[in-house]
ZATORSE-487639 format. One record per residue (C-alpha): residue number from 0; residue in three letters; z, y, x. Coordinates in pm, whole numbers, always signed. Each point is the difference from the previous one (the first is absolute). Last residue first. Layout:
BEGIN
NODE | num | residuo | Z | Y | X
NODE | NUM | ALA | Z | Y | X
...
END
This chain:
BEGIN
NODE | num | residuo | Z | Y | X
NODE | 363 | PRO | -7020 | -5089 | -663
NODE | 362 | LYS | +338 | -162 | +75
NODE | 361 | HIS | +167 | -162 | -300
NODE | 360 | SER | +86 | -330 | +175
NODE | 359 | SER | +135 | +201 | +294
NODE | 358 | ILE | +253 | +165 | -233
NODE | 357 | PHE | +140 | -334 | -119
NODE | 356 | ASN | +6 | -149 | +351
NODE | 355 | LEU | +181 | +308 | +132
NODE | 354 | ASN | +249 | -15 | -286
NODE | 353 | LYS | +74 | -368 | +56
NODE | 352 | SER | +79 | +60 | +367
NODE | 351 | ALA | +196 | +320 | -67
NODE | 350 | LEU | +208 | -160 | -277
NODE | 349 | ASP | +99 | -308 | +199
NODE | 348 | ARG | +77 | +205 | +308
NODE | 347 | ILE | +202 | +246 | -211
NODE | 346 | GLY | +211 | -277 | -146
NODE | 345 | ALA | +70 | -193 | +318
NODE | 344 | ALA | +93 | +322 | +180
NODE | 343 | ASP | +248 | +101 | -269
NODE | 342 | ASP | +160 | -346 | +11
NODE | 341 | ALA | +28 | +10 | +379
NODE | 340 | THR | +184 | +330 | -38
NODE | 339 | LEU | -148 | +345 | +32
NODE | 338 | TYR | +226 | +248 | +178
NODE | 337 | LEU | +281 | +244 | -77
NODE | 336 | TYR | +140 | -243 | -255
NODE | 335 | GLU | +227 | +146 | -265
NODE | 334 | ASP | +158 | -321 | -128
NODE | 333 | ALA | -84 | -94 | -357
NODE | 332 | TYR | -216 | +137 | -277
NODE | 331 | ALA | -302 | -183 | +138
NODE | 330 | MET | -318 | +136 | +160
NODE | 329 | THR | +179 | +38 | +335
NODE | 328 | SER | +25 | -377 | -19
NODE | 327 | LEU | +248 | -282 | +35
NODE | 326 | ASP | +109 | +22 | -364
NODE | 325 | THR | -259 | -255 | -106
NODE | 324 | GLU | -178 | -123 | -312
NODE | 323 | TRP | -267 | -253 | -86
NODE | 322 | GLU | -122 | +10 | -358
NODE | 321 | GLY | +16 | -188 | -329
NODE | 320 | ASP | +239 | +246 | -163
NODE | 319 | VAL | +233 | -272 | -127
NODE | 318 | ALA | -78 | -243 | +284
NODE | 317 | ASP | +95 | +258 | +264
NODE | 316 | PHE | -116 | -158 | +325
NODE | 315 | SER | +203 | +68 | +315
NODE | 314 | ALA | -178 | -90 | +322
NODE | 313 | THR | +80 | -314 | +197
NODE | 312 | GLY | -322 | -16 | +203
NODE | 311 | ALA | -293 | +211 | -112
NODE | 310 | SER | -38 | +259 | -273
NODE | 309 | GLY | -223 | +181 | -243
NODE | 308 | THR | -17 | +276 | -254
NODE | 307 | GLU | -298 | +171 | -161
NODE | 306 | SER | +113 | +270 | -235
NODE | 305 | ASP | -89 | +2 | -371
NODE | 304 | LEU | +358 | -27 | -129
NODE | 303 | SER | +131 | +266 | +235
NODE | 302 | PRO | +207 | -128 | +290
NODE | 301 | HIS | +382 | -18 | +7
NODE | 300 | ASP | +143 | -59 | +347
NODE | 299 | ALA | -321 | +75 | +190
NODE | 298 | HIS | -82 | +320 | -184
NODE | 297 | ASP | -377 | +44 | +25
NODE | 296 | MET | -228 | +59 | +299
NODE | 295 | GLY | -338 | +166 | -49
NODE | 294 | PHE | -30 | +206 | +320
NODE | 293 | GLN | +115 | +308 | -190
NODE | 292 | HIS | +297 | -205 | -124
NODE | 291 | GLY | +90 | -70 | +364
NODE | 290 | VAL | -14 | +376 | +60
NODE | 289 | GLU | +282 | +15 | -256
NODE | 288 | HIS | +219 | -250 | +188
NODE | 287 | LEU | -57 | +162 | +341
NODE | 286 | LEU | +86 | +342 | -145
NODE | 285 | VAL | +315 | -139 | -160
NODE | 284 | HIS | +105 | -157 | +333
NODE | 283 | TYR | -86 | +317 | +190
NODE | 282 | ALA | +179 | +256 | -214
NODE | 281 | SER | +355 | -1 | +138
NODE | 280 | ARG | +228 | +112 | -278
NODE | 279 | ARG | +215 | +290 | -111
NODE | 278 | PRO | +82 | -40 | -367
NODE | 277 | LEU | +30 | +314 | -212
NODE | 276 | PHE | +289 | -37 | -241
NODE | 275 | ASP | +58 | +58 | -367
NODE | 274 | GLU | +360 | -52 | -112
NODE | 273 | THR | +184 | -169 | -283
NODE | 272 | LEU | +366 | -60 | +79
NODE | 271 | SER | +294 | -139 | -194
NODE | 270 | THR | +377 | -35 | +29
NODE | 269 | ARG | +58 | +292 | +236
NODE | 268 | GLY | +309 | +27 | +217
NODE | 267 | SER | -206 | -19 | +316
NODE | 266 | LYS | +25 | -262 | +274
NODE | 265 | LEU | -222 | -245 | -188
NODE | 264 | PHE | -255 | +273 | -67
NODE | 263 | ALA | -18 | +98 | +368
NODE | 262 | GLU | -49 | -365 | +95
NODE | 261 | VAL | -281 | -36 | -255
NODE | 260 | ILE | -188 | +306 | +123
NODE | 259 | ARG | +45 | -108 | +363
NODE | 258 | SER | -126 | -348 | -77
NODE | 257 | LEU | -303 | +150 | -167
NODE | 256 | GLN | -91 | +193 | +315
NODE | 255 | ASP | +49 | -301 | +228
NODE | 254 | ASN | -320 | +45 | +202
NODE | 253 | GLU | -287 | -247 | +4
NODE | 252 | GLN | -61 | -291 | +234
NODE | 251 | GLY | -362 | -111 | +23
NODE | 250 | ILE | -60 | -349 | +138
NODE | 249 | LEU | -137 | -55 | +350
NODE | 248 | ARG | -116 | -347 | +97
NODE | 247 | GLN | -3 | +99 | +370
NODE | 246 | SER | -340 | -163 | +54
NODE | 245 | GLN | -134 | +163 | -315
NODE | 244 | LEU | +99 | +354 | +95
NODE | 243 | GLU | -149 | -63 | +347
NODE | 242 | ARG | -314 | -134 | -168
NODE | 241 | ASN | -38 | +322 | -193
NODE | 240 | PHE | +36 | +192 | +326
NODE | 239 | GLY | -280 | -201 | +160
NODE | 238 | ARG | -227 | +44 | -301
NODE | 237 | ILE | +34 | +375 | +34
NODE | 236 | ASP | -78 | +13 | +372
NODE | 235 | ASP | -278 | -261 | -36
NODE | 234 | TYR | -166 | +207 | -274
NODE | 233 | THR | -4 | +296 | +238
NODE | 232 | LEU | +227 | +302 | -23
NODE | 231 | THR | -156 | +344 | +50
NODE | 230 | THR | +125 | +176 | -315
NODE | 229 | VAL | +343 | -163 | +26
NODE | 228 | ARG | +88 | +152 | +336
NODE | 227 | THR | +356 | +104 | -87
NODE | 226 | SER | +34 | -302 | -230
NODE | 225 | LEU | -61 | -242 | +286
NODE | 224 | GLU | +277 | +140 | +223
NODE | 223 | ARG | +249 | +25 | -285
NODE | 222 | TYR | -61 | -358 | -109
NODE | 221 | ARG | +20 | -125 | +359
NODE | 220 | ALA | +337 | +170 | +42
NODE | 219 | LEU | +117 | -158 | -325
NODE | 218 | LEU | -114 | -341 | +122
NODE | 217 | ALA | +155 | +40 | +346
NODE | 216 | GLY | +348 | +86 | -121
NODE | 215 | ASN | +178 | +147 | -297
NODE | 214 | PRO | -46 | -211 | -311
NODE | 213 | LEU | -271 | +114 | -242
NODE | 212 | ILE | +147 | +155 | -315
NODE | 211 | ALA | -57 | +377 | +10
NODE | 210 | ALA | -300 | -22 | +235
NODE | 209 | LEU | -170 | -214 | -264
NODE | 208 | SER | -75 | +318 | -192
NODE | 207 | GLN | +195 | +145 | -289
NODE | 206 | TRP | -63 | +49 | -371
NODE | 205 | THR | +229 | +204 | -222
NODE | 204 | VAL | -48 | -176 | -333
NODE | 203 | PHE | -81 | +149 | -340
NODE | 202 | PRO | -366 | +67 | +79
NODE | 201 | SER | -59 | -376 | -1
NODE | 200 | LEU | -261 | -133 | +243
NODE | 199 | ILE | -364 | +1 | -108
NODE | 198 | VAL | -270 | -231 | +127
NODE | 197 | THR | -360 | +2 | -118
NODE | 196 | ALA | -338 | -165 | +44
NODE | 195 | PRO | -261 | +263 | -67
NODE | 194 | LEU | -177 | +31 | -337
NODE | 193 | ARG | -372 | -35 | -78
NODE | 192 | ASN | -120 | -89 | +351
NODE | 191 | THR | -358 | -111 | -52
NODE | 190 | VAL | -180 | -320 | +100
NODE | 189 | SER | -373 | -62 | +30
NODE | 188 | ASN | -265 | -262 | -79
NODE | 187 | TRP | +252 | -258 | -115
NODE | 186 | ILE | -164 | -339 | -51
NODE | 185 | ASN | +160 | -251 | -239
NODE | 184 | THR | -77 | +202 | -312
NODE | 183 | GLN | -368 | +44 | +91
NODE | 182 | VAL | -100 | +361 | -41
NODE | 181 | TYR | +320 | +131 | +149
NODE | 180 | SER | +229 | +296 | +50
NODE | 179 | TYR | +360 | -20 | +121
NODE | 178 | GLY | +319 | +186 | -81
NODE | 177 | ILE | +323 | -17 | +199
NODE | 176 | SER | +346 | +78 | -138
NODE | 175 | GLY | +348 | +59 | +140
NODE | 174 | PRO | +176 | -262 | +213
NODE | 173 | GLY | +357 | +50 | -127
NODE | 172 | GLY | +341 | +123 | +105
NODE | 171 | LEU | +319 | +138 | -151
NODE | 170 | GLY | +331 | +80 | +165
NODE | 169 | LEU | +378 | +15 | -15
NODE | 168 | THR | +79 | -80 | -362
NODE | 167 | MET | +379 | -8 | -45
NODE | 166 | ARG | +136 | -192 | -298
NODE | 165 | GLY | +328 | +144 | -113
NODE | 164 | THR | +310 | -1 | +211
NODE | 163 | SER | +330 | -174 | -55
NODE | 162 | CYS | +367 | +47 | +69
NODE | 161 | ASN | +305 | -207 | -81
NODE | 160 | ALA | +367 | +78 | +20
NODE | 159 | SER | +331 | -182 | +20
NODE | 158 | PRO | +364 | +115 | +17
NODE | 157 | GLY | +14 | +115 | -359
NODE | 156 | THR | -352 | +38 | -136
NODE | 155 | LYS | -228 | +218 | +211
NODE | 154 | LYS | -360 | +67 | -103
NODE | 153 | CYS | -290 | +87 | +227
NODE | 152 | SER | -357 | +115 | -67
NODE | 151 | ILE | -255 | +67 | +274
NODE | 150 | GLN | -326 | +182 | -55
NODE | 149 | SER | -332 | +8 | +180
NODE | 148 | ARG | -252 | +256 | -116
NODE | 147 | ARG | -310 | -126 | -169
NODE | 146 | PHE | -336 | -145 | +97
NODE | 145 | SER | -298 | -142 | -187
NODE | 144 | SER | -55 | +205 | -316
NODE | 143 | SER | +81 | +330 | +171
NODE | 142 | VAL | -201 | -89 | +309
NODE | 141 | ASN | -345 | +88 | -131
NODE | 140 | GLN | -140 | +65 | +350
NODE | 139 | ASP | -317 | +162 | -137
NODE | 138 | PRO | +217 | +252 | -189
NODE | 137 | SER | +163 | +133 | +318
NODE | 136 | ILE | +345 | -62 | +152
NODE | 135 | LYS | +48 | +206 | +316
NODE | 134 | ALA | +346 | +142 | -68
NODE | 133 | GLU | +134 | -345 | -93
NODE | 132 | GLU | -112 | -158 | +323
NODE | 131 | GLY | -200 | -321 | +10
NODE | 130 | ILE | -150 | -141 | +317
NODE | 129 | VAL | -354 | -44 | -130
NODE | 128 | VAL | -236 | -242 | +173
NODE | 127 | VAL | -361 | +32 | -121
NODE | 126 | SER | -266 | -256 | +82
NODE | 125 | SER | -379 | -21 | +17
NODE | 124 | PHE | -15 | +379 | -1
NODE | 123 | ALA | -273 | +228 | -137
NODE | 122 | ASN | +96 | -169 | -325
NODE | 121 | ASP | +279 | +253 | -54
NODE | 120 | LYS | +201 | -142 | -290
NODE | 119 | MET | +333 | -14 | +183
NODE | 118 | ASN | -40 | +362 | +109
NODE | 117 | CYS | +169 | +36 | +338
NODE | 116 | HIS | +221 | +302 | +81
NODE | 115 | ASN | +130 | +140 | +329
NODE | 114 | LYS | -255 | -207 | +186
NODE | 113 | VAL | +2 | -275 | +265
NODE | 112 | ILE | -342 | -162 | +60
NODE | 111 | PHE | -44 | -360 | +112
NODE | 110 | ARG | -353 | -135 | +61
NODE | 109 | PHE | -56 | -377 | +12
NODE | 108 | THR | -330 | -151 | +123
NODE | 107 | ASN | +142 | +4 | +353
NODE | 106 | TRP | +233 | -278 | -110
NODE | 105 | SER | -301 | -225 | -73
NODE | 104 | LYS | -135 | +45 | +353
NODE | 103 | SER | +340 | -28 | +171
NODE | 102 | SER | +53 | -327 | -183
NODE | 101 | GLY | +186 | -119 | -309
NODE | 100 | GLN | -181 | -191 | -272
NODE | 99 | GLY | +225 | -308 | +40
NODE | 98 | SER | +209 | +112 | -297
NODE | 97 | ALA | +319 | +24 | +208
NODE | 96 | ASP | -154 | +266 | +227
NODE | 95 | LEU | -127 | +207 | -292
NODE | 94 | TRP | +335 | -29 | -180
NODE | 93 | ALA | +194 | +117 | +305
NODE | 92 | ALA | -259 | +265 | +91
NODE | 91 | TYR | +34 | +163 | -342
NODE | 90 | ALA | +380 | +14 | +22
NODE | 89 | LEU | +9 | +116 | +363
NODE | 88 | LYS | -252 | +276 | -73
NODE | 87 | THR | +227 | +129 | -275
NODE | 86 | GLU | +293 | -24 | +242
NODE | 85 | PHE | -178 | +206 | +265
NODE | 84 | LEU | -115 | +267 | -245
NODE | 83 | LEU | +349 | +39 | -145
NODE | 82 | GLU | +151 | +18 | +350
NODE | 81 | SER | -261 | +251 | +119
NODE | 80 | GLY | +51 | +245 | -284
NODE | 79 | ASN | +225 | -77 | -292
NODE | 78 | TYR | +300 | -178 | -145
NODE | 77 | GLU | +249 | +287 | -25
NODE | 76 | SER | -193 | +253 | -208
NODE | 75 | ALA | -275 | -233 | -126
NODE | 74 | ASN | -362 | -16 | +110
NODE | 73 | GLN | -276 | -152 | -211
NODE | 72 | ILE | -228 | -252 | +173
NODE | 71 | CYS | -373 | -14 | -83
NODE | 70 | VAL | -160 | -323 | +125
NODE | 69 | SER | -372 | -31 | +77
NODE | 68 | ILE | -144 | -350 | +27
NODE | 67 | ASN | -344 | +84 | +139
NODE | 66 | LYS | -357 | +72 | -104
NODE | 65 | PHE | +50 | +52 | -373
NODE | 64 | ASP | -270 | +25 | -271
NODE | 63 | ALA | -99 | -359 | +72
NODE | 62 | PRO | -319 | -196 | +78
NODE | 61 | PHE | +150 | -338 | +97
NODE | 60 | GLY | -23 | -74 | +373
NODE | 59 | GLU | +232 | -301 | +21
NODE | 58 | GLN | +252 | +186 | +218
NODE | 57 | LEU | +5 | +301 | -231
NODE | 56 | TYR | +42 | -206 | -315
NODE | 55 | ALA | +259 | -215 | +181
NODE | 54 | LEU | +217 | +304 | +75
NODE | 53 | ARG | +8 | +92 | -367
NODE | 52 | ALA | +84 | -362 | -82
NODE | 51 | ASN | +292 | +0 | +248
NODE | 50 | ILE | +128 | +323 | -157
NODE | 49 | THR | -13 | -152 | -348
NODE | 48 | SER | -267 | +110 | -249
NODE | 47 | VAL | -189 | -327 | -53
NODE | 46 | SER | +312 | -217 | -23
NODE | 45 | SER | -20 | -79 | -371
NODE | 44 | ALA | -246 | -290 | +42
NODE | 43 | ILE | +229 | -134 | +274
NODE | 42 | PRO | +304 | -17 | -227
NODE | 41 | VAL | +271 | +233 | +130
NODE | 40 | HIS | +254 | -129 | +249
NODE | 39 | ALA | +309 | -219 | +16
NODE | 38 | TRP | +106 | -187 | +309
NODE | 37 | LYS | +185 | -286 | +157
NODE | 36 | PRO | -12 | -125 | +358
NODE | 35 | HIS | +311 | -197 | +93
NODE | 34 | SER | +236 | +193 | +225
NODE | 33 | VAL | +209 | -160 | +272
NODE | 32 | ASP | +217 | +237 | +204
NODE | 31 | THR | +166 | +138 | -310
NODE | 30 | GLU | -97 | +342 | -128
NODE | 29 | GLY | +255 | +270 | -66
NODE | 28 | THR | +373 | +26 | +50
NODE | 27 | GLY | +58 | +217 | -299
NODE | 26 | CYS | -77 | +364 | -71
NODE | 25 | ALA | +185 | +326 | -45
NODE | 24 | LEU | -47 | +198 | -319
NODE | 23 | THR | +317 | -147 | -138
NODE | 22 | PHE | +111 | -80 | -353
NODE | 21 | THR | +321 | -202 | -39
NODE | 20 | PHE | +83 | +239 | -279
NODE | 19 | LEU | -297 | -114 | -208
NODE | 18 | LEU | -375 | +56 | +36
NODE | 17 | HIS | -285 | +46 | -241
NODE | 16 | PRO | -308 | -107 | +194
NODE | 15 | LEU | -147 | +162 | +313
NODE | 14 | ALA | -360 | +96 | -42
NODE | 13 | PHE | -342 | -38 | +155
NODE | 12 | HIS | -277 | +67 | -245
NODE | 11 | LEU | -352 | -121 | -54
NODE | 10 | LEU | -258 | +255 | -105
NODE | 9 | SER | -224 | -100 | -285
NODE | 8 | GLY | -267 | -263 | -36
NODE | 7 | PHE | -209 | -97 | +300
NODE | 6 | SER | -323 | +192 | -42
NODE | 5 | LYS | -363 | -84 | -60
NODE | 4 | THR | -272 | +235 | -117
NODE | 3 | LYS | -340 | -106 | -127
NODE | 2 | SER | -348 | +138 | +20
NODE | 1 | PRO | -334 | -43 | -169
NODE | 0 | MET | -293 | +184 | +160
END
């Protein structure tokens, strides 16, 4: 029987650009009260391996070699255990809820398994989430061509000085690959998981949980209470916490590690500095961004040329690139949102609706 495999290109990356002395890992003021829906996502014909597509195959009754959406999560030294599991569930539930596919029934299709090591090519899983650590790097993770150590360079001239960092890649994500068999090209008799959807966070960062950055008070207490019973949480429990993050418009605030390096240099008698450093960062925003790629979302502030983009209201249209763009998104290189913005929700709803129609039209 003839067969064909579809996949959405290569992994998409989340990086910070080359930064000058005014560099800070902290974030801005965040989303305004009025947000006009804008989005960027993969073309529908290329969306056959996204997480929402994998769920649709099960819901639509396609013969498949997988019975659930199984997610392998790789532990890290500091970002691990119940907090890592809780935040991974938060990220998947956020996109599922925003897509319109969210319900207790669809959520119960997901299986989350925390392991010491996850093979990124293991097609026994629908998704693999790797929290990178240098000591755990394996050939399947192929991080040497994607990530590198962070470095800061400073030069002092008279009373003034400037410092800069190189480009810092924080994570990679993509929807993997699904194969399908057919006799008639428009009817898929069965689907096969060829490669799982993947997320990998840089091994050259010390990742931390939300507990390190959430403000003291009821929300942090709620986080700790939910994470301690993470294995028994319901979809409503997880969705409720995501909506608390959204209602408080929380933006990630990182530590001032680079500021301390620069201040020490300025106080020293040295005229130049080149130093590797290991950033310490909260992982959730990067995790949320990369899981978005698994669901088929593209970079909202600079989409790929073949992405579908759209808008309503007074959105920003880039006439040169011929696409709608926004910074009000966790899928943009902008503020470190700890929730999905209105723009994110508009995009994933558009994609999920079109994807479901596309897959239903190929149902055997």
